[in-house]
FILO-80240 format. One record per residue: x, y, z of N, C-alpha, C in turn. Coordinates in steps of 0.2 Angstrom, whole numbers, plus 5000, padded with zeros to 4 digits. Each point is the difference from the previous one (the first is absolute). Layout:
N
XYZXYZXYZ/...
This chain:
457
500449945000499650065000500450065000/500050044995500350065000499950055005/500550035003499950065005499650054997/499650035003499650074998500550055001/500050044995500550065001499750075000/499350004999499850084999499550015005/500050065003499550025004500149985007/500549975003500249975006500550045004/499950005005500450045005500749955001/500650035000500649965000500049955005/499850005006500049945005499649964997/499450014998499549944998500349964994/500450054996500249974993500649945003/500350035005500649955003499649935002/499550015003499649945003499849964994/499750034996499749974995500549944995/500750044999500549984997500249935004/500150015006500249955005499549945000/499450025000499549945002499849974992/500250044996499849974993500549984995/500650025001500549994995500149934998/499949955004500249934998499349974999/499550024998499349984998499950014993/499749954996499950024994499349984999/499849974994499349994998499749955005/500449965002499549955006500549975005/499749985004500449975006500449944997/499749974995500349934998500650034996/500150054997500550024995500350065002/500549995004500350065004500750014997/500150064997500750024999500649995005/500549994998500650015005500150085001/500250025007500050065002500650044996/499850074997500450034996500050075003/500650035002500150065003499650015006/499949955004499450015006500550045005/499550055003500250045005500049965006/500450015004500149965007499350025003/499749945001499349995003499950035008/500649995003500150025007499950075002/500150044994499950075001499450035002/499449974997499450025002499949985007/500249955003499949985006500450015006/500450064998500450045006499750055004/499350004998499750065003499249985000/499750015005499249985001499750044996/500150064998499650044996499949974993/500649984997500049974993499849935000/500049975006499749935000499450014999/499650055004499350015000499850024993/500350044997500050014993499949944995/500549975002499949934995499449965001/499850005007499449955001499450044997/500050085000499450034997500049994993/500649994996499949984994499849934999/500149955004499649945000499350005000/499850045005499350025000499650034994/500450044997499850044993500049944995/500449955000500149954995499349965001/499949995006499449965002499350034997/500050065001499450054996500049994992/500550004997500150014994500149934996/500049945004500149944997499349984997/500149964995499349984995499749955004/500449965004499649945004499650035006/500450035004499650025006499750074999/500350054997499650064999499350004997/499750065000499350004999499950024992/500450014997499950014993499549954995/500050024995499549954997500449944997/500650005001500449924999500149985006/499850025005500049965007499549955001/500249955005499649955001499350025003/499950065003499450015003499550014994/500250044995499650014994499949944995/500649974999500049944995499749945003/500049985006499849945003499150025001/499850065000499350025002499749984993/500350014994499849984994500049924999/500549985002500249934999499549965004/499750025006499549965004499450014999/499850054996499450034998499750055005/500350035004499750055004499950074995/500450004994499850064996499949984993/499650044997499950004993500450054996/500349974995500450054996499650024995/500150074998499650044994500550034996/499950014994500450034995500349964994/500450034996500249964995500749975001/500350015006500649985001500049935003/500349954997500049935002500449995007/499749965005500349995007500149925001/500549985000500149925001499749985007/500150045005499749985007499349994999/499750054996499249995001499749954996/500449994994499949954995500249925003/500550005005500349945002500449974995/500450044996500449974994500750025001/500349995007500750015002500449954996/500650024998500449964997500750015003/500649974998500650005003500350064997/499850044996500250064997499750065003/499650005004499650055002500550045005/499950084998500550045001499950025007/499350005003499850025007500449955004/499849944998500349945005500750015000/500350014994500750015000500350055005/499650065000500350075005499849975006/499649965003499949985006500649965002/500349964996500649965002500650055000/500150034995500650044999500150055005/499550045001500150055005499949985007/499849955002499949985007500849965001/500349974995500649985001500550065001/500050044996500450055000499950055007/499550005002499950035007500249955006/499949944999500349955005500750005000/500450014995500750024999500150065004/499750064999500250065003499849995008/499549955002499949995007500649975003/500249934996500549975002500750045002/500150054995500650055000500050035007/499350045001499950045005500249965006/499649935002500249965005500749995001/500449984995500749985001500450075002/499850054997500350075003499950025006/499449995003499850025007500449955005/500049944998500349945004500750015001/500350024995500750015000500350065003/499650055000500250075003500250005007/500650045001500150005007500050085002/499650034997499950085000499350015004/499549954999499350015002499949965005/499650045006500049975006499549945000/500049955004499749945001499350015000/499750055003499350025001499850014992/500350054996499750034994500249934995/500449975002500149944995499349955001/499949995006499349955000499550034997/499850075000499550034998500049994991/500650024998500149994993500049934997/500349965004500049934997499349965001/499650025005499349985001499550024994/500150064998499650034995500249974993/500749984999500249984994499849925000/500049975004499849935001499249994998/499650055002499349994998500050024992/500450054999499950014993500149954995/500549965002500249954996499549945001/499849995006499449955000499450014996/499850075000499550014995500149984993/500650024998500149984993499949924999/500449975004499949924999499349975002/499750025004499349985002499650004994/500050064997499550014994500349964994/500649994999500349974994499949935001/500149975006499849935001499349974999/499650055001499349985000499850014992/500450044996499950014994500249954995/500749985002500449964994500249945004/499849985007500149935002500850005001/500349954998500850005001500350054996/500550035004500350064997500850005003/500450044997500650015002500050045008/500449985004500050045006500750015002/500250065001500650025001500050065006/500650005003500050065005500750034999/500449984995500650034999500050054994/500650034998500150054995500649974996/500149935001500649974997499749994992/500350034996499850004993500249934997/500549975002500149934996499549955002/499850005007499349965002499550024998/499850064999499350024997500049994993/500549984996499950004993499749934998/500249965004499849934999499549975005/499750035004499749985006499349974996/499849935003499449974998499450015005/499549965000499450015004500149975007/499650035004500049975007499349985001/499949955004499349975001499650065004/499350014998499750055003499949995006/500049945003499949985008500650025003/500650004997500650015003500050095001/499950034994500050075000499550045006/499549965001499550035005500349995007/500549965001500449995006500450055000/500450024995500450064999499750065002/499550024998499550055001500050015007/499749945003499849995007500750035004/500549974998500750025004500150094999/499850024994500250075000499550045004/499449985001499450035004500149995007/500349945002500249995007500550055002/500550004995500650055002499750085001/499650014995499750075000499650015007/499749965003499650005006500550015006/500649984999500550005006500350084999/499950034995500350064999499650065001/499349994999499650054999499550005006/499750065001499450005004499450034996/499450025002499550034998500050074998/500650035001500150074999500150014993/499850064997500250024993500550065000/500550004995500550054999499650064997/499549994996499550054998499350005003/499850055002499350015003499449974995/500250014994499549994995500149924998/500349965004500049935000500349974992/500650044998500249994993500649955000/500249985006500549955001499749945004/500349934998499749955003500249995007/499749965004500149995007499849945003/500049985006499949945002499349974998/499550045000499349984998500149974993/500350034995500149974994500349934999/500550005004500449945001499549945002/499650025006499549955002499449984995/499950064996499449984995500349964995/500650014998500349954995500149945002/500349995007500149945003499349955000/499550045002499349975000499849974993/500150044995499849974993500549954998/500750015003500549944998499849945003/499750005006499849945005499449974996/499550044997499449984996500349964995/500550034997500249954994500449945001/500250005006500449935003499549965004/499350025000499649975004500149995007/500350045002500250015008499650055003/499349975001499550055001500150035008/500249965004500050025007500550065001/500650004995500450065001499750064995/499749984995499650064997499550035004/499749965005499550035005500450065004/500649975003500450045004500250064999/500350004993500350074998499550044998/499349974997499550054999499850035006/499849965005499750025007500550065003/500749994999500450055002499950084998/499949994993499850074997499450035003/499549965001499250015002500150035008/500549975002500150025008500450075001/500350034995500350065000499550055000/500150055004499650065000500250054995/500449994995500150054995499649994995/499649954998499550004995499349985002/499650024996499249985002499750014993/499349964999499650014995499750074999/500050044996499750064999499349995000/499650055004499350005000499750034995/500450054996499750024994500349974994/499749974996500349964995500350054995/499850054999500450064996500750035002/500149975006500750015003500549954998/499849944999500549944999500550024994/499950034996500550014995500450085001/499950035004500350065002500749995004/500550044999500649995003500150005007/499450025003500150005007499549955004/499849944996499649965001500349955006/499649995005500349965006500149924998/499749994995500049924998500650004996/500450044997500650004996500649965003/500349964998500649975003500650034996/500050004993500650034997499750034993/500250064999499850034994500650044996/500050024994500450044997499850054996/500350065001499850074997500150004992/499750034997500150024993500650034999/500450014994500650034999500050075004/499550034998499950065005499449995004/500050035006499549985005499350024997/500050054995499350044998499949964992/500349964998499949964995499449955001/499649994995499449955001500349925000/499749975004500249935000499949974993/500549944999499849974993499349975000/499749975006499449975000499450054998/500150075002499550054997500150014994/500650004997500150024994499749964994/500149935001499749964995499449975002/499650005006499449975001499550054999/500150065001499450065000500250044993/499450014996500150044994499250024999/500050054996499350034998499749964994/500449964997499849964994500549954999/499749954996500449944998500550024995/500649975001500550014996500349944996/500550004997500349944996500249945005/500150035006500349945004499650005007/499450025000499650015007499849935002/499850015007499849935004499450025004/499649955002499550025005499849925003/499650015005500049945005499549954996/500249945000499649944998499350005002/499549984997499350005002500049945006/500349954999500149955004500250015007/500550055001500350025006499450055003/499750054996499550055002499449955003/499949954997499349965002500249965006/500650005002500149965006499950045007/500050074999499850055006499350005002/499950005006499350015003499950074999/499450024999499850074998500250055006/500049975006500350055006500750005001/500349964995500850005002500350084998/500350025006500350084999500549994994/500349944999500650004995499750014993/499449984999499750014993499850075000/499750045005499850075000500550044999/500749995003500550045001500649994997/500149944996500649984997499949994993/499450014997499850004993499750064998/500150024993499750064997499749994995/499450034999499649974993500250054994/500149984994500250034995499549984994/499750064997499549984994500450034994/500049964996500350024993499549964994/499950034995499649964995499449965002/499750035005499449975004500249945003/500649985002500249945003500350035007/499849965005500250015007500549955002/500750045002500449955003500350035007/500349965003500250025007500850005000/500350065001500650015002500349985007/500649995000500349985008500250085002/499750015007500050065003500250005006/500649965002500250015007500550055001/500350024995500450065000499650064996/499950055003499650044997500250084998/500750005000500350064998500350004993/499750014996500249994993500150074996/500050065003500250064997500550035004/499950005007500650025005500049965006/500550005003500149945005500350035007/499550035005500350025006500149945005/499749954999499949955006500049934998/500449974995499949934998500749984998/500349955003500549954998499849934998/500449984996499949924998500149965006/499549965002500149965006500149934997/500649975003500249944999499749945005/499950025006499849955005499650045006/499449965001499550035004499749955005/499850035006499849955005499449954997/499650034996499549944997500249944998/500749994997500249954998500249965006/500350035005500149955006499549985004/499450024999499349985002499949934996/500050014994499849954995500549945001/500750015000500549955001499949965007/499850045006499849965007499549964998/499450024997499549964999500149944996/500550004995500249954995500449955005/500450025004500449955004499549975005/499650035003499549975005499649954996/499750014994499649964996500449934999/500650014998500549944999500249965006/499950035006500149965006499349985003/499550004996499349985002499750045006/500250065000499750055004499550054998/499549964996499550044997499750065003/499849985006499650055004500550075001/500649985002500550065001500150044993/500049964995500150034993499450054998/499549975001499350044999500050075003/500249995007500050065004500550054998/500649974997500550054997499750034993/499749964997499750034993499450055002/499749995006499550045001500250085002/500549995003500350085002500250034994/500249984995500150034992499350024996/499649945001499450014996499550055003/500050015008499650055003500250074998/500650015000500350064998499850024992/499849954996499850014993499350005000/499650015005499350015000499649934999/500449955001499649944999499849975006/499549955000499949965006500549955002/500049985006500449945003499849944997/500549964999499949934997499949955006/499649965000499949945005500549964999/500349995007500649955001499849934999/499349984998499949934999500049994993/500649994997500149994994500549954999/500149964994500549964999500650034998/500649965000500750024998499950034993/499749964995500050024993499750074999/499450005004499750074999500450065003/500349985006500450065002500650024995/500349944996500550024995499750044995/499449984998499650044994499950075002/499850025007499950065002500750045000/500549975002500650035001500250024993/500049964995500350024994499650054997/499250015001499750054998500250065003/500150015006500350055004500650034997/500549955000500750034996499850034994/499649974995499850034994499650075001/499550005004499650075000500450065005/500549975004500450055004500650034996/500349954996500750024998500050004992/499450004996500049994993500450074997/500549984996500550044996500650025005/500149965005500550015005500449955000/500750004997500649965001499849934999/499549994994499949934998499749965006/499650025005499849965005499549954998/499650024996499649944997500449944998/500450014996500549954997500249955005/500450055004500449955005499549975006/499550035002499549965005499749944997/499850004993499749954997500649944999/500650024998500549965000500149965005/500050035006500249975006499649945002/499350014998499549955002499849964993/500550014996499949954993499350004997/499950074999499350014997500150054995/500650014996500050034994499649994995/499949934999499649974994499450025001/499650045005499450025001499950054995/500650044999499950064995499849984992/499949934999499749984993499250025000/499850025006499250025001500050084996/500550035000500050074997500550014995/500549955000500550004994500049944996/499650004995499949934996500649964998/500550044999500649974997500549995005/499850005006500549995006500349925000/500650005001500549934999500250005008/500149925001500249995007500850035001/500350004995500750025000500150085001/499550035000500050075000500250025009/500049965004500250015007500850025000/500350004995500850025001500050034993/500550065000500150034993500749984998/500150024994500649964997500650055001/500649965000500650045000500250024992/500250065000500050044994500549964996/499949994993500449974996500650014998/500150075002500750025000500549985005/499650005006500449985005500249935000/499649964996500249924999500550004995/500150054995500550004996500750025003/500050045005500550035003500349955005/499649965003500149955006499749944998/500349944998499749944998499849975007/500350025005499949965007499250035003/499750034996499450025002499449964996/500249964996499649964996499949945005/499449964999499550024996499550065002/499650034996499650055001499449975004/499650045004499449975004499549964994/499749965003499649954996499450054996/499949984993499650044997500350064995/500550015002500450064996500649974995/
């Protein structure tokens, strides 16, 4: 990856060069170092070290996998799983479910994520080796970096299955690295998150919750344990967050996506604080364009008429005598005084806790957990005298209605329950192998150790 050389302050330029100079198009094909500045220079001072970490956060915001742009997984997986209808004359492979190994968006997910993992690994190495930064500061910076690395790997392993796993910047090793089994990668992610827990507390360096903290590590651990089917541990870490007095469900649903929301666990600001969020920019419009989207009728029909999410998170648009409903979670699409992009919020913790309880046969407790969220959304409480299968169905509906268009939540929750094939009800060309995405064909040409590709591609 070439260093950015325009419009960047000298110290940030130094950081970008150091963190990026040995990274190229992918984690699997890494050039040998060429005129690399001594990396330790950045880590001689806490100010420059924090600047390097800020750069990593900015990369998270701009990364096409994790970021909120139209090539990110939030938008793409919403089309893929039928939460959104696609309008206009531009073809979209996610909406049509025609993904191939040549798909450029999937290629970006892989390439940019491994570039950013490389930078995170470089940061961790630099902080670890530094003798100029205090132990307390080291713990804070390393804890955050472990979480950022875990976020990437936890998304990648769910999307691609067996993938390369590395924590080094050794270009020789990274050039020919093969796949690691997904089960082992989940264990490695767990190690990173447990290390983060040892280093962090619930405090934020930013009052606006724009850096990760202990609660983010616990949320990711809870998800990790759901993936490992260690439901007792998932319950522990979910409950830890709910026991904290830092977070609570908002009484006013219209405050959920404001940057001061009490339910927010981690958010990232736009490039400038006053910029509109990506979510507002492409979900809300006065008319349909060549690349517009709207909420699928199947999802709309799943809401009860008194569900506050239907009333407050959707917006009707009439064009050519046709009514469609836009996503209206973020509302500032002309100016933005009070919205950031939210990555993790407390509502997810309630649903993960309920999920862990259901799979431990604690159905009554799970329904009680779900009811706490449902009542906030204007719904009646559910009776706890239902079967496990019914509880799972209600849980998956709540994931969908609460988190539509957010971070691929429908895809991942259905996949954990082996129910992705239910999508054939609304996606008639759905195939069983769509539970994994292909490794881009260019990566397979670069590194034969990545063969074979995922089934079906």
